[in-house]
C-alpha positions as CSV (number, residue, x, y, z in Angstrom):
1,X,0.0,33.9,1.9
2,X,-1.3,31.2,-1.0
3,X,1.1,29.5,-3.1
4,X,0.6,30.5,-6.7
5,X,2.1,28.3,-9.5
6,X,1.8,29.3,-13.0
7,X,2.3,25.7,-15.5
8,X,2.6,26.7,-19.1
9,X,-0.4,25.6,-21.2
10,X,1.8,23.5,-23.7
11,X,3.3,21.9,-20.7
12,X,0.1,20.9,-19.1
13,X,-0.5,19.4,-22.9
14,X,2.4,16.9,-22.8
15,X,1.8,16.4,-19.4
16,X,-1.6,15.3,-20.2
17,X,-0.2,13.2,-22.9
18,X,2.3,11.4,-21.0
19,X,-0.2,10.2,-18.4
20,X,-2.9,9.3,-21.4
21,X,0.1,7.1,-23.3
22,X,0.9,5.9,-19.5
23,X,-2.2,4.8,-18.5
24,X,-6.2,4.3,-19.4
25,X,-7.5,7.8,-18.9
26,X,-9.3,10.0,-20.8
27,X,-7.8,13.4,-21.6
28,X,-10.4,14.9,-19.1
29,X,-9.7,12.1,-16.4
30,X,-6.1,12.8,-16.8
31,X,-6.1,16.7,-16.6
32,X,-8.5,16.2,-13.5
33,X,-5.7,13.4,-12.0
34,X,-3.1,15.9,-12.8
35,X,-4.4,18.6,-11.1
36,X,-4.7,16.3,-7.9
37,X,-0.9,15.8,-8.0
38,X,0.2,19.5,-8.4
39,X,0.6,18.5,-12.1
40,X,3.3,16.0,-11.0
41,X,3.0,13.3,-13.8
42,X,5.3,11.0,-12.3
43,X,3.0,10.9,-9.2
44,X,-0.2,10.6,-10.9
45,X,1.1,7.7,-12.8
46,X,2.3,6.3,-10.0
47,X,-0.7,7.3,-8.2
48,X,-2.4,4.9,-11.0
49,X,-0.5,2.4,-10.8
50,X,-0.5,2.3,-6.9
51,X,2.8,3.4,-6.1
52,X,3.0,4.4,-2.9
53,X,5.8,7.4,-1.2
54,X,8.5,5.4,0.5
55,X,8.4,6.9,4.5
56,X,11.8,8.2,5.6
57,X,12.4,7.1,8.9
58,X,13.8,9.9,10.3
59,X,16.4,9.2,13.1
60,X,16.0,11.4,16.3
61,X,19.3,11.4,17.5
62,X,22.7,10.1,16.7
63,X,22.9,8.1,19.4
64,X,19.8,6.1,18.4
65,X,21.5,5.9,14.8
66,X,24.9,4.1,16.8
67,X,22.6,1.9,18.7
68,X,20.5,1.2,15.8
69,X,23.7,-0.3,13.8
70,X,25.1,-1.9,16.8
71,X,21.9,-4.0,16.7
72,X,22.4,-4.4,13.3
73,X,25.8,-5.6,13.2
74,X,25.2,-7.9,16.2
75,X,22.0,-10.0,14.8
76,X,24.6,-11.0,11.4
77,X,27.5,-12.0,13.8
78,X,25.0,-14.4,15.4
79,X,23.3,-15.2,12.4
80,X,26.7,-15.9,11.0
81,X,27.8,-18.0,14.0
82,X,24.5,-20.0,13.8
83,X,24.4,-21.3,10.2
84,X,28.6,-22.1,10.8
85,X,27.9,-24.2,14.5
86,X,25.3,-25.9,12.3
87,X,27.3,-26.6,9.6
88,X,30.1,-28.0,11.4
89,X,27.3,-30.1,13.4
90,X,26.2,-31.4,10.0
91,X,29.4,-32.7,8.8
92,X,30.3,-34.1,12.3
93,X,27.0,-36.2,11.9
94,X,28.0,-37.5,8.7
């Protein structure tokens, strides 16, 4: 089955005007770029500015998330410890 979407002509004109205000596209180019991005003016402007979608990292299991959080906590703890030890050694040398 094909997806059919209906967009009002007035809404398309509003979206074209938004894109024109935020970019240096003319009306024809704005209409073309909007159609490329599914008539989403925000995505069209982001594409013009070179902003890419952030890829969401999917956790495959609960265990992976648990171990990820444990690694993060242990790394931050060891970094804090190393900073404290370094400060104490500097104070002793003075």
